[in-house]
VEXVEXDREN-392108 format. One line per field, with one value per atom (N, C-alpha, C): residue number from 1; residue in three letters; atom name; y, z, x. Coordinates in steps of 0.2 Angstrom, whole numbers. Layout:
# residues N
n = [NUM ...];
res = [ala ...];
atom = [CA ...];
north = [Y ...];
up = [Z ...];
east = [X ...];
This chain:
# residues 73
n = [1 1 1 2 2 2 3 3 3 4 4 4 5 5 5 6 6 6 7 7 7 8 8 8 9 9 9 10 10 10 11 11 11 12 12 12 13 13 13 14 14 14 15 15 15 16 16 16 17 17 17 18 18 18 19 19 19 20 20 20 21 21 21 22 22 22 23 23 23 24 24 24 25 25 25 26 26 26 27 27 27 28 28 28 29 29 29 30 30 30 31 31 31 32 32 32 33 33 33 34 34 34 35 35 35 36 36 36 37 37 37 38 38 38 39 39 39 40 40 40 41 41 41 42 42 42 43 43 43 44 44 44 45 45 45 46 46 46 47 47 47 48 48 48 49 49 49 50 50 50 51 51 51 52 52 52 53 53 53 54 54 54 55 55 55 56 56 56 57 57 57 58 58 58 59 59 59 60 60 60 61 61 61 62 62 62 63 63 63 64 64 64 65 65 65 66 66 66 67 67 67 68 68 68 69 69 69 70 70 70 71 71 71 72 72 72 73 73 73];
res = [unk unk unk unk unk unk unk unk unk unk unk unk unk unk unk unk unk unk unk unk unk unk unk unk unk unk unk unk unk unk unk unk unk unk unk unk unk unk unk unk unk unk unk unk unk unk unk unk unk unk unk unk unk unk unk unk unk unk unk unk unk unk unk unk unk unk unk unk unk unk unk unk unk unk unk unk unk unk unk unk unk unk unk unk unk unk unk unk unk unk unk unk unk unk unk unk unk unk unk unk unk unk unk unk unk unk unk unk unk unk unk unk unk unk unk unk unk unk unk unk unk unk unk unk unk unk unk unk unk unk unk unk unk unk unk unk unk unk unk unk unk unk unk unk unk unk unk unk unk unk unk unk unk unk unk unk unk unk unk unk unk unk unk unk unk unk unk unk unk unk unk unk unk unk unk unk unk unk unk unk unk unk unk unk unk unk unk unk unk unk unk unk unk unk unk unk unk unk unk unk unk unk unk unk unk unk unk unk unk unk unk unk unk unk unk unk unk unk unk];
atom = [N CA C N CA C N CA C N CA C N CA C N CA C N CA C N CA C N CA C N CA C N CA C N CA C N CA C N CA C N CA C N CA C N CA C N CA C N CA C N CA C N CA C N CA C N CA C N CA C N CA C N CA C N CA C N CA C N CA C N CA C N CA C N CA C N CA C N CA C N CA C N CA C N CA C N CA C N CA C N CA C N CA C N CA C N CA C N CA C N CA C N CA C N CA C N CA C N CA C N CA C N CA C N CA C N CA C N CA C N CA C N CA C N CA C N CA C N CA C N CA C N CA C N CA C N CA C N CA C N CA C N CA C N CA C N CA C N CA C N CA C N CA C N CA C N CA C];
north = [27 31 33 28 29 35 34 39 46 47 53 56 51 53 53 49 49 55 59 66 70 70 74 71 64 61 62 62 63 70 75 82 86 82 85 91 90 95 96 102 105 103 102 102 94 92 85 84 78 78 75 72 69 72 72 74 68 71 66 60 61 55 50 53 48 44 48 45 39 41 36 30 31 26 19 17 11 8 12 10 9 13 11 5 3 -3 -9 -8 -14 -15 -9 -10 -13 -11 -14 -22 -24 -31 -34 -31 -34 -35 -30 -31 -36 -37 -42 -49 -50 -56 -58 -53 -55 -57 -54 -56 -61 -65 -71 -69 -64 -62 -58 -54 -50 -44 -41 -36 -29 -26 -20 -14 -9 -3 2 6 11 15 17 21 18 11 7 8 10 11 17 16 22 24 30 33 30 27 25 17 14 7 7 1 0 0 6 6 5 0 -2 -9 -10 -17 -17 -24 -25 -28 -24 -25 -32 -33 -39 -45 -45 -50 -52 -47 -48 -51 -49 -52 -59 -61 -68 -72 -70 -74 -75 -69 -70 -75 -75 -80 -87 -88 -94 -97 -92 -94 -96 -92 -93 -99 -99 -103 -109 -109 -114 -114 -108 -108 -104];
up = [61 57 59 62 65 70 74 80 77 71 68 64 61 57 61 66 69 72 75 78 72 66 61 58 57 55 60 66 71 72 69 69 75 79 85 83 77 74 67 65 58 52 54 49 48 42 41 43 47 49 43 38 33 26 21 14 12 7 4 1 -2 -5 0 6 11 14 15 17 12 6 1 -1 0 -2 0 7 9 5 3 -1 -8 -11 -17 -18 -12 -12 -12 -8 -8 -15 -19 -25 -30 -29 -34 -32 -26 -24 -27 -27 -30 -37 -41 -48 -49 -46 -46 -46 -40 -39 -44 -47 -52 -59 -60 -66 -65 -60 -59 -56 -52 -48 -52 -57 -61 -56 -58 -54 -56 -51 -52 -48 -51 -48 -46 -41 -40 -46 -49 -55 -61 -60 -66 -65 -59 -58 -61 -66 -69 -66 -67 -65 -68 -74 -78 -76 -72 -70 -64 -63 -57 -51 -48 -42 -35 -35 -28 -26 -20 -17 -11 -10 -3 1 6 11 15 17 21 16 10 6 4 2 1 6 12 18 19 18 19 13 7 2 2 4 5 11 16 22 19 16 13 9 4 0 3 8 12 17 21 27 26 20 19 24 28 33 30];
east = [30 26 19 16 9 9 15 15 16 18 19 13 9 3 -3 -4 -11 -13 -9 -11 -14 -11 -13 -20 -20 -26 -32 -31 -36 -38 -35 -36 -33 -29 -25 -20 -17 -13 -15 -13 -15 -10 -4 1 3 3 5 12 14 21 26 23 26 24 28 25 20 16 11 14 20 24 26 28 30 24 18 12 10 10 7 12 18 23 21 19 17 11 7 1 3 7 10 14 17 21 16 11 6 3 1 -2 3 10 15 15 15 15 9 3 -3 -2 1 2 7 12 17 14 10 7 2 -2 -6 -3 3 7 13 12 16 23 23 29 34 32 37 39 44 47 43 40 36 39 41 43 37 38 33 32 37 36 33 32 28 21 18 11 9 4 1 -6 -8 -14 -20 -19 -25 -26 -22 -24 -29 -31 -36 -31 -31 -26 -30 -33 -36 -35 -36 -35 -39 -41 -45 -40 -37 -32 -33 -39 -41 -41 -43 -43 -36 -32 -25 -21 -22 -19 -21 -27 -30 -27 -27 -24 -17 -13 -6 -4 -8 -7 -8 -14 -15 -10 -7 -2 4 6 12 12 6 6 1 -3 -8 -13 -14 -20 -26];
Protein backbone atom coordinates (compact mmCIF):
# COMPACT_ATOMS: atom_id res chain seq x y z
CA UNK A 1 0.00 0.00 0.00
CA UNK A 2 2.80 2.43 0.85
CA UNK A 3 4.37 1.94 -2.57
CA UNK A 4 1.07 3.10 -4.05
CA UNK A 5 0.39 6.10 -1.82
CA UNK A 6 3.81 7.60 -1.12
CA UNK A 7 4.23 9.14 -4.59
CA UNK A 8 0.88 10.88 -4.11
CA UNK A 9 1.65 12.02 -0.56
CA UNK A 10 5.05 13.34 -1.63
CA UNK A 11 3.52 15.31 -4.51
CA UNK A 12 5.21 13.26 -7.25
CA UNK A 13 1.79 12.47 -8.77
CA UNK A 14 -1.46 14.43 -8.68
CA UNK A 15 -3.99 11.62 -8.65
CA UNK A 16 -4.52 9.53 -5.52
CA UNK A 17 -3.95 5.84 -6.29
CA UNK A 18 -6.67 4.68 -3.91
CA UNK A 19 -10.05 5.93 -2.76
CA UNK A 20 -10.29 7.93 0.46
CA UNK A 21 -12.15 5.01 2.07
CA UNK A 22 -9.29 2.64 1.24
CA UNK A 23 -6.70 5.07 2.58
CA UNK A 24 -8.62 5.62 5.82
CA UNK A 25 -9.56 2.01 6.54
CA UNK A 26 -6.31 1.10 8.41
CA UNK A 27 -6.71 4.19 10.61
CA UNK A 28 -10.34 3.36 11.31
CA UNK A 29 -9.32 -0.19 12.23
CA UNK A 30 -6.82 1.21 14.74
CA UNK A 31 -9.53 3.42 16.24
CA UNK A 32 -11.90 0.45 16.49
CA UNK A 33 -9.14 -1.53 18.22
CA UNK A 34 -8.64 1.31 20.69
CA UNK A 35 -12.35 1.50 21.46
CA UNK A 36 -12.51 -2.28 21.91
CA UNK A 37 -9.51 -2.25 24.24
CA UNK A 38 -10.95 0.63 26.29
CA UNK A 39 -14.23 -1.23 26.68
CA UNK A 40 -12.83 -4.57 27.80
CA UNK A 41 -12.40 -6.27 24.45
CA UNK A 42 -15.90 -5.87 23.03
CA UNK A 43 -16.37 -6.38 19.31
CA UNK A 44 -16.29 -3.04 17.49
CA UNK A 45 -17.13 -2.70 13.81
CA UNK A 46 -15.85 0.18 11.69
CA UNK A 47 -19.47 1.14 11.13
CA UNK A 48 -19.85 1.49 14.93
CA UNK A 49 -17.48 4.45 15.00
CA UNK A 50 -19.41 7.70 15.08
CA UNK A 51 -18.18 11.12 14.05
CA UNK A 52 -19.23 12.60 17.40
CA UNK A 53 -16.78 10.42 19.31
CA UNK A 54 -13.22 11.33 20.18
CA UNK A 55 -11.64 9.76 17.11
CA UNK A 56 -8.00 10.23 17.91
CA UNK A 57 -5.17 8.16 19.23
CA UNK A 58 -1.51 8.43 20.04
CA UNK A 59 -0.01 5.76 17.80
CA UNK A 60 3.30 5.62 19.65
CA UNK A 61 1.65 5.29 23.05
CA UNK A 62 -0.81 2.71 21.74
CA UNK A 63 2.06 0.60 20.37
CA UNK A 64 4.00 0.83 23.63
CA UNK A 65 0.98 -0.11 25.75
CA UNK A 66 0.06 -2.94 23.39
CA UNK A 67 3.60 -4.31 23.50
CA UNK A 68 3.67 -4.08 27.28
CA UNK A 69 0.35 -5.89 27.55
CA UNK A 70 1.36 -8.65 25.12
CA UNK A 71 5.05 -9.09 25.88
CA UNK A 72 5.50 -7.65 29.34
CA UNK A 73 8.27 -5.39 28.02
